[in-house]
C-alpha positions in Angstrom: 62.9 161.1 29.3 63.3 160.3 33.0 66.5 159.4 34.3 67.3 156.1 35.7 67.7 155.6 39.5 70.9 154.0 40.3 69.7 150.4 41.0 67.6 150.3 37.8 70.9 151.4 36.4 73.0 148.7 38.1 70.3 145.9 37.2 70.6 147.2 33.4 74.6 146.9 33.8 73.6 143.3 35.3 71.6 142.4 32.4 73.9 143.2 29.6 76.7 141.6 31.6 74.6 138.3 31.9 73.7 138.5 27.9 77.1 139.3 27.1 78.3 136.0 29.2 75.5 133.7 28.1 76.5 134.9 24.4 80.3 133.9 24.9 79.1 130.4 26.5 77.1 129.6 23.1 79.9 130.7 20.8 82.9 129.1 22.6 81.0 125.6 23.5 78.9 125.3 20.7 75.3 126.0 22.2 73.5 126.7 25.5 74.0 124.1 28.7 71.8 121.3 28.4 69.4 121.4 31.1 70.4 119.0 34.1 67.1 117.4 36.0 69.5 115.4 37.8 69.7 115.6 41.4 72.3 113.7 44.3 70.2 110.4 44.2 72.9 107.8 44.9 72.6 105.2 47.8 74.8 103.0 48.3 74.0 99.2 48.7 73.3 97.2 51.7 76.4 95.0 51.5 79.8 96.3 51.0 82.0 94.0 48.9 85.3 95.5 49.5 85.1 94.2 53.2 84.8 90.8 52.4 88.0 88.9 53.6 89.4 87.4 50.2 89.7 83.4 50.6 92.5 83.7 48.0 94.3 87.5 48.6 96.6 88.5 45.4 99.9 90.1 47.1 100.1 93.6 46.4 103.3 92.9 44.9 101.3 90.7 42.3 98.9 93.5 41.1 100.0 94.8 37.9 99.5 98.7 37.5 97.8 100.5 34.6 100.8 100.8 31.8 102.7 104.0 32.5 103.3 105.1 29.3 101.2 107.9 27.4 98.8 107.1 25.2 100.1 107.2 21.5 98.2 109.0 18.3 96.5 106.0 17.0 96.0 106.0 13.1 92.5 107.6 12.3 89.6 105.1 12.1 86.8 107.1 10.7 86.3 108.1 6.8 86.9 112.1 6.6 83.6 112.9 5.6 83.6 116.4 3.1 81.0 119.0 2.8 80.1 117.4 -0.7 79.3 114.2 0.8 77.3 115.4 3.7 74.9 117.9 1.6 72.0 119.4 3.0 69.7 116.4 0.9 71.8 114.0 2.2 71.7 115.2 5.7 67.7 115.6 5.6 67.2 112.3 4.4 69.5 110.9 7.3 67.5 113.0 10.0 64.2 111.6 8.6 65.5 108.3 9.0 67.2 109.2 12.5 63.7 110.4 13.7 62.0 107.2 12.8 64.8 105.1 14.9 64.4 107.6 17.9 60.2 107.2 17.5 60.7 103.4 18.0 63.1 103.5 20.8 61.1 106.3 22.8 57.9 103.8 21.7 59.6 101.1 23.3 61.0 103.0 26.2 57.7 104.1 27.3 56.4 100.8 27.3 59.2 99.7 29.3 58.5 102.7 31.8 54.7 102.1 31.8 54.8 98.1 32.2 58.0 97.1 33.9 59.6 99.8 35.2 62.7 99.0 37.4 62.5 95.2 36.0 64.9 93.5 33.8 62.7 93.1 30.8 59.3 93.9 29.2 57.3 91.1 27.9 56.0 92.7 24.6 52.9 91.2 24.0 51.7 90.1 27.1 52.6 94.0 28.7 54.1 92.1 31.5 58.0 92.2 33.6 60.3 89.7 33.3 63.1 89.2 36.1 66.0 87.7 33.5 69.2 89.5 34.9 69.3 89.8 38.9 66.1 92.3 38.8 68.3 95.2 39.1 66.5 96.8 35.8 68.6 95.5 33.2 66.9 96.9 30.0 66.8 100.6 31.7 70.7 100.3 32.7 71.9 99.1 29.5 69.8 101.8 27.7 71.1 104.8 29.6 73.4 105.9 27.3 70.8 105.2 24.5 68.7 107.5 25.9 71.3 110.1 26.2 72.9 109.8 22.5 69.1 110.4 21.2 69.0 113.4 23.4 66.2 111.8 25.7 67.4 113.8 28.5 64.6 113.9 30.9 64.0 109.9 30.1 67.9 109.7 30.9 67.9 111.6 34.4 64.9 109.6 35.7 66.5 106.4 34.7 69.8 107.5 36.2 68.4 108.4 39.3 66.8 104.7 39.7 70.1 103.3 38.5 72.1 105.1 41.2 69.9 103.6 44.0 70.5 100.0 42.8 70.8 97.5 45.5 73.3 94.4 44.6 72.3 92.6 47.7 68.7 92.9 46.5 68.3 90.1 43.7 65.7 88.1 42.4 68.4 85.3 41.3 71.6 84.3 43.6 73.1 82.8 40.8 74.4 85.2 37.9 75.9 85.2 34.8 79.3 87.3 35.3 79.7 87.6 31.7 76.1 89.4 30.8 76.1 91.4 34.3 79.4 92.8 33.4 78.8 93.4 29.5 74.9 95.0 30.5 75.4 96.3 33.9 79.1 97.3 34.4 79.5 98.3 30.8 76.3 100.3 30.8 77.1 102.1 34.1 80.8 103.3 32.9 79.5 104.3 29.4 76.4 106.2 30.8 79.1 108.2 33.2 81.7 108.7 30.7 78.8 110.5 28.7 77.0 112.5 31.4 79.6 112.9 34.1 77.1 111.8 36.5 79.5 110.6 39.4 76.7 108.4 41.1 76.6 106.1 38.1 80.8 105.8 38.4 79.8 105.0 42.6 77.5 102.5 41.6 79.7 101.0 38.9 82.6 101.0 41.4 80.4 98.8 43.8 79.3 96.3 41.0 82.9 96.2 40.3 84.4 95.4 43.5 81.2 92.7 43.5 82.3 91.3 40.2 86.2 91.3 41.5 85.0 88.5 43.7 84.5 86.1 40.9 88.5 85.9 40.8 88.5 84.9 44.4 89.5 81.5 42.9 92.4 79.1 43.9 94.0 79.7 40.5 92.6 83.7 40.3 90.7 82.8 37.2 87.0 83.9 36.9 83.8 81.8 38.1 81.1 82.6 35.2 78.4 81.1 37.1 78.6 83.9 40.1 76.6 82.2 43.3 76.5 85.2 45.4 76.1 83.3 48.6 79.4 81.6 47.8 81.1 84.1 46.9 80.6 86.1 49.9 82.4 83.0 51.2 84.9 82.8 49.1 83.6 79.2 48.0 83.7 80.0 44.1 85.7 77.8 41.7 86.2 78.5 37.9 84.5 76.2 35.7 86.1 72.8 33.8 84.2 73.8 30.7 84.1 77.4 30.4 83.3 79.7 27.1 86.1 81.7 25.8 84.0 84.4 25.5 83.0 84.5 29.3 86.6 84.8 30.2 87.9 86.9 27.5 85.2 89.5 27.3 85.7 91.4 30.6 89.0 93.5 30.2 87.2 96.5 28.7 85.3 97.3 31.0 87.3 96.1 34.3 90.0 98.5 32.7 87.8 101.3 32.0 87.0 101.2 35.4 90.5 100.9 36.9 91.3 104.0 34.4 88.0 105.9 36.0 88.8 105.1 39.5 92.4 104.8 39.8 92.6 101.3 41.4 94.6 98.9 39.1 93.2 95.8 40.7 90.4 95.7 38.0 92.8 96.0 35.1 95.3 93.8 36.9 93.0 90.8 37.5 92.1 91.0 33.3 95.9 91.4 32.4 96.0 87.7 34.2 93.7 86.4 31.5 95.3 88.2 28.5 98.8 86.4 29.5 97.0 83.4 29.7 95.2 83.7 26.0 98.6 84.8 24.8 100.4 81.9 26.2 98.2 79.5 24.4 97.4 81.1 21.0 99.7 79.0 19.4 99.6 75.4 21.2 95.3 75.0 20.1 94.1 72.5 18.0 93.7 75.4 15.5 96.9 77.5 16.0 96.2 81.0 16.3 92.7 80.8 17.6 91.3 79.5 21.1 88.8 76.8 21.2 84.9 77.6 22.1 85.1 76.0 25.4 88.5 76.3 27.7 89.0 74.6 31.1 89.4 76.9 33.8 89.5 75.0 36.8 92.7 73.3 36.2 94.8 76.2 35.0 93.7 77.6 31.6 93.8 74.5 29.4 92.5 74.1 25.6 91.9 70.7 24.8 88.7 71.2 23.2 88.2 70.8 18.8 85.5 73.3 18.2 86.3 76.7 16.7 84.3 79.9 15.5 83.9 83.3 15.5 80.2 83.0 16.9 78.3 82.2 19.8 80.7 81.2 23.0 83.6 82.7 21.5 82.6 86.0 19.7 83.5 88.8 21.9 87.1 87.1 22.9 88.1 88.0 19.5 86.4 91.3 19.3 88.1 92.7 22.5 91.7 92.0 21.3 91.9 94.9 18.9 89.3 97.4 21.5 91.8 96.7 24.0 94.7 98.2 22.3 92.4 101.2 21.3 91.7 101.9 25.2 95.1 101.1 26.0 96.4 103.7 23.9 98.1 101.5 21.6 100.8 100.9 24.3 100.3 96.9 24.8 101.7 95.3 21.7 100.0 91.7 22.6 96.8 92.6 21.7 97.9 93.8 18.4 99.6 90.2 17.9 96.9 88.3 19.2 94.5 89.8 16.8 96.5 89.3 14.0 97.1 85.7 14.6 93.7 85.0 15.2 92.3 87.3 11.8 94.9 85.3 9.9 93.6 81.9 11.1 90.0 83.0 10.1 90.6 84.0 7.0 92.5 80.7 6.3 89.8 78.1 7.9 87.0 79.8 8.8 85.7 82.6 6.2 84.0 81.1 3.1 82.1 82.6 0.0 78.8 80.9 -0.7 77.8 79.0 -3.7 75.6 81.0 -5.7 73.5 80.1 -8.8 74.4 82.5 -11.2 70.8 82.2 -13.3 69.4 83.4 -10.2 71.0 86.8 -11.0 70.7 89.3 -13.5 74.2 90.8 -13.1 77.0 89.5 -11.2 76.6 87.1 -7.9 77.0 89.4 -4.6 80.4 89.5 -3.7 80.4 88.6 0.2 81.6 86.1 2.8 80.4 84.4 5.8 82.0 82.7 9.0 81.5 79.1 9.8 82.8 76.8 12.5 85.8 74.6 12.4 86.6 71.3 13.5 90.3 70.4 14.1 92.1 67.5 16.0 95.5 69.2 15.9 96.9 67.3 13.7 95.3 66.7 9.9 92.0 67.1 10.0 90.3 70.7 9.9 87.1 70.4 8.7 84.7 73.4 7.8 81.0 73.6 9.2 79.4 76.3 6.9 77.1 77.2 9.7 76.3 81.1 9.6 75.2 82.5 13.4 73.6 85.9 13.3 75.8 86.4 16.4 78.8 86.0 14.1 77.8 89.0 12.0 80.1 91.3 14.3 83.1 89.7 12.3 82.7 92.2 9.6 82.9 95.2 12.1 85.9 93.7 13.6 87.8 92.8 10.9 87.7 96.4 9.2 88.2 98.0 12.9 91.6 95.9 13.2 92.3 96.7 9.7 92.2 100.4 10.1 94.1 100.2 13.6 96.7 98.1 12.5 97.3 98.9 9.1 95.7 95.7 7.2 93.8 97.3 4.3 92.9 93.7 3.1 91.0 92.8 6.3 89.0 96.2 5.7 87.7 94.6 2.4 87.4 91.2 4.5 85.0 92.9 7.0 83.1 94.6 4.2 82.5 91.4 2.5 81.4 90.0 5.2 79.0 92.8 6.4 77.6 93.0 3.2 77.3 89.1 3.6 75.0 89.5 6.5 73.0 92.2 5.2 72.4 89.9 2.1 71.1 87.1 3.8 68.4 89.6 5.5 67.0 90.6 2.0 67.1 87.0 1.0 64.4 86.2 3.5 60.6 86.7 2.9 60.5 89.1 6.4 63.8 90.9 5.2 65.6 89.9 8.5 68.5 86.8 8.4 67.4 84.1 10.8 69.4 83.3 13.9 71.3 80.3 12.5 71.6 78.6 8.9 73.5 76.0 7.1 75.2 77.7 3.5 76.5 75.8 0.6 80.0 77.1 0.6 82.7 77.2 -2.5 84.4 74.3 -2.2 87.5 74.8 -4.2 91.2 74.9 -2.4 90.4 78.7 -1.9 87.3 79.1 0.0 87.2 82.7 -0.5 87.5 82.6 -4.2 84.5 83.1 -6.6 83.1 79.6 -7.6 80.3 77.9 -9.9 77.7 76.3 -9.1 78.2 72.7 -9.2 75.0 71.2 -7.0 71.9 69.7 -8.6 69.4 71.9 -10.3 66.5 72.8 -8.2 68.5 71.5 -5.2 67.7 74.6 -3.0 67.6 74.4 0.6 64.7 73.3 3.1 63.5 74.6 6.3 60.1 73.4 8.3 58.6 77.3 7.1 59.2 76.1 3.3 62.5 76.1 0.6 65.2 78.7 1.2 67.2 80.2 -1.7 70.3 79.2 -2.6 72.9 79.1 -1.1 71.0 78.4 2.1 71.1 74.8 3.2 69.0 74.6 6.3 67.5 76.9 8.8 69.0 75.7 12.1 66.9 78.3 14.0 64.3 80.4 11.8 63.8 83.0 14.8 65.1 86.7 15.1 65.7 87.6 18.3 66.1 91.7 17.5 69.9 91.3 17.4 72.1 93.9 16.6 75.1 92.2 15.3 74.5 93.1 11.3 73.7 96.6 11.8 76.6 96.8 14.1 78.8 96.1 11.0 77.1 98.1 8.6 77.1 101.0 10.8 81.2 100.4 11.6 81.9 100.1 7.8 80.0 103.2 6.6 82.0 105.0 9.3 85.2 103.6 8.0 84.5 103.6 4.3 82.2 106.5 3.9 80.4 104.3 1.4 76.6 105.6 0.9 74.7 102.9 -0.6 75.1 101.4 3.0 72.8 104.0 4.3 70.0 102.1 2.4 71.1 99.0 3.5 70.7 99.8 7.2 67.6 101.6 6.4 66.0 98.4 4.2 67.0 96.3 7.5 65.6 98.7 9.8 62.3 99.1 7.8 61.9 95.2 7.8 62.7 94.8 11.4 60.2 97.4 12.5 57.3 96.2 10.2 58.2 91.9 11.2 58.5 93.0 15.1 55.9 95.5 15.6 53.6 95.5 18.1 51.2 97.6 19.6 53.4 99.0 22.4 56.7 97.8 21.6 58.6 95.5 19.4 58.9 91.7 19.9 61.3 89.1 18.7 59.8 86.5 16.2 59.5 82.8 15.3 59.9 82.4 11.9 61.8 84.9 9.4 60.9 82.4 6.6 57.1 83.2 6.6 55.5 85.6 3.8 52.8 86.5 6.5 53.1 88.3 9.4 55.5 86.5 11.8 54.2 85.0 15.4 55.6 87.1 17.9 57.6 85.3 20.9 57.0 87.6 23.8 60.5 88.9 24.2 62.3 92.0 24.0 65.6 91.7 25.7 67.4 94.6 26.7 70.2 94.5 23.8 67.2 95.7 21.8 67.4 99.2 23.2 70.8 99.1 24.0 72.5 98.1 20.8 69.9 97.2 18.0 68.4 100.8 17.8 71.6 102.9 19.0 73.4 101.6 16.4 70.7 102.5 13.6 70.5 105.3 15.4 74.1 106.5 15.2 74.6 105.3 11.4 71.8 108.0 10.1 73.6 110.3 12.6 76.3 112.9 12.1 79.3 111.1 11.8 80.7 113.1 14.7 78.6 111.9 17.4 80.3 109.0 19.1 83.1 108.9 16.5 85.2 105.9 16.1 88.0 107.9 16.9 86.9 109.1 19.9 85.0 105.7 21.4 85.1 102.4 21.7 82.4 100.0 22.1 82.2 97.1 24.5 80.0 94.0 23.0 77.0 95.5 24.5 77.3 99.0 22.4 78.2 100.7 25.3 80.8 103.7 24.3 84.0 104.1 26.5 85.9 107.2 26.0 89.3 106.6 24.6 92.5 108.0 26.3 94.4 110.9 24.0 97.9 111.4 23.6 99.1 115.1 25.0 98.8 117.6 22.5 101.9 117.7 20.0 102.3 114.0 20.1 
């Protein structure tokens, strides 16, 4: 055969070396790198909030730095799944389910991209855009990490390119919710950066963080949730006299993660002030251990109100206690103390077991719990209102996560009963979906968590305008389903914590019911009544949390348990995963 010329031999050696290097990359890093469609597309906003003079400046000496202690080794959260549990047959079934969820998400994303690109939401029946959160593309930013997690990388980089060019000063509304902007936009950008490493996303998050920081430029440095942009620029914001506890208690994760990623402590510091106020007032409310739904922030974090709940307007203030403990690496004991006090108070006064009619079941009645609302006067009245909210279904996951984190196994059991309670409420409706809000018949003994016998008149089933409802439902206050995630959120967390395989079937039944009842030609829509036997009426709404939360949790429960492990990430209340700090090796 003919001898190779020197250039040909050099090319051959180069080819062999390249092949060797690529093979090493594959072996050491678990596969070939993902194709990267990104390009430098960051464009700064037209208004620089860092140059705005502060009306109520905080002295540099009052800025609390991030904790200097190294993160601790936290207890393991996730169940240790074994090869015997994750058999090929098991994995094949879950991949089929995962593919179905991914298909539904891709279908909705394609519809958003075609009919509402860059707008906040798609109206799924009229196929028109809606501006509901400032006009910055809420669905797009909220879904960034979902696209990444589902492996839709081309769609991710297209959306990330758009997100990096958002101008926070070009808005469809000059009055915004600090709470919603924080959890959807800031949380979405931070999580997308944590997953992808796209620097432009962090830059855009920092811009937004500096803008939202102006909400604290008030006389007492407590936040104005009603963020009026023009007033904020002039330093004229004032905290509200009646503000939801969730609005001020659901800023810490996002602001802390922003400080961790940028090194600027001001974001952590300003929300650490709020933590100290929660800590100071926890034992002096009308239900010691919990905070009322509404707080007086204008006059200095006062707690005069009488209503207490884990549901709407309070929910995520409690959710963030254990999660902040995680994000700070377990070095701030205040979060553990507040979480434990709040959960103990909720167990004593808010949680209840529903009263079942034994004759309705062939076997034992379901072993489940729900959370209600309490009215308290601070003296001798603590009255339970057994009003169950879909929003409150997150509580199962909260109890279970805190139970693992703080070695409280009873709370893991409580969490499972709460999660299964919401799943039962799904199956009790003709559509297979739980309503937005319903009154239940509670067990009425001295211990509301203990099993009880039915003691109502026979034939006493509940009522709703859509028809009778089964016991222990008493009345459907709000029959809608708004594509909410809280029930599957808790089922996902309980599966990852306990490893109980039947929860996968529970989740699949929920997904199938939701998909059937909410399916439209191009996407999915909220429905007006879950208590109907035929096709429900669609209400032309697909909020951004459908892609950001609901479908993400459905996808993750059917995924390999190592995908966004609960030991590696903490989710904000909009299901955006933030990386957890890890202790040095050997500790």
